[in-house]
C-alpha positions, 0 to 999 in steps of 0.5 A: 490579812493582819491578825493582831495579838495585843500585849495584854492578851499574852500569858503573864506570870510574875514569879518574883525572880522572873516576870514572863509573858508568852505569846503562844502556849508555854508551860502553865500557860495553855491557849488552844487559839495560840499554839504557834504561828507557822514554824514559830512555836514560842515567843517569850518576853522575860525579865529576870532579877539581878543574880538569878536565873534558870538552872540547868535544863534540857531541850530537844528538836528546837531552834532557840534564838535569844535577843537581849534588850537590856542588861546581861544574860549568862549562858552555859551549856553541855557543848562547853560554851560559856559566855555573857550576852549583853544588850544587842547580842543574839544567840542561836542554839540548835537543840537537836538530839539534846542539849542542856544549858543554864541562863542567869543574870550575872549582875548583882544589881541590874535586871535583864530583859530579853526575848526568847523564841523557838522555831520548829526545826526542818527535821528532828535529830539535828546535831546540837550547835551554838552560835552568837551574833554580837553586832547590834542593829543601828537605828535607821540602818534598815532591816537587819537580817540576824538569822537565816537558813544559809547564814548569809550576810553575817546572820546566824544559821537556823535550820528552818525556812525562816528569816529573822530581821531586827528593825530599829526605827528613828523618829519618823522612820519607815521600813519596807519588806517585800513578802514573797507569794505564799510566805507569811510573817510575824511582827513583834514590837519590842520597844516603842509604838509603830504602825504596821500597814496602817495598823497601830501597834504598841510595845509588846503587841504582835501581828500575824500576816498572811496574803500580804505582799508588802510590809510597811513599818512607820514610827512617830518616835523611836521604836524597835521590832522583830520581823519573822519571814516564814514559809 
C-alpha cells in the first residue's frame, strides 16, 4: 500500500524570515490525521533568509537529522559544537536528556534551504551527542546510506531502528530498494519529479509505504529523494 502526501497538503507558514512546510503536526500546525509515520515524528522543509535563523532553544528525547540542500547553515550547541553545514552536508543530534542549540544562516546575501527531521528515540534518557556527515551523495551512485542504528558504512549513528538513504538520480535513472517483511518506508522527494512504483510524485511530495516488498524509483529528469526504512 502506498499513501501519497502531496506537497500542497503540508502545513505552510511564511514568517518573512522563515518559509516552512510541515509534513506532520508541528508547532502551530496540528493535523490529527498526520501526527507521525512509525518512528518518523517531524519532517520539515525550511528556507531561512540571509543573516537570520533560530535562536537558542532546547530539545529532549528526540533524534534530529538535518540535511542542507542549498546555502549554508550555522550550528552552535550546549555540547560545545560549532560549525557551518553546506549543501550536501548532514547533521545528527541526539537530544536525549537535554540539549540546547541555535541554527542560523551565516550568509549576508543568500538564503539556506534544508530539511530537518525528528525520529522518536529507542528509549528516553539517552546521553546527548552530535555528529556530522560531510560527503554528499553523487548522482547515479545508488542509494547512499546516511544514518543507521550501527553507523555502518560511514553512516551517522541514530538511536532508532531506522535507516535513512539519499538518492540522486540522473536523467533516466532508476534505483531499487528491498523492504524486508514487516518493515515500512517513507519517501520524500527533495528535488525534481520521479515515479515510485509507478506512482508519479513531484517535488515536495511524500509517500508512506507498507506491505510492499520492493521500492522502485525512476526519474525522467534529475531528481533527489530521501528514503526512510522503518520498523
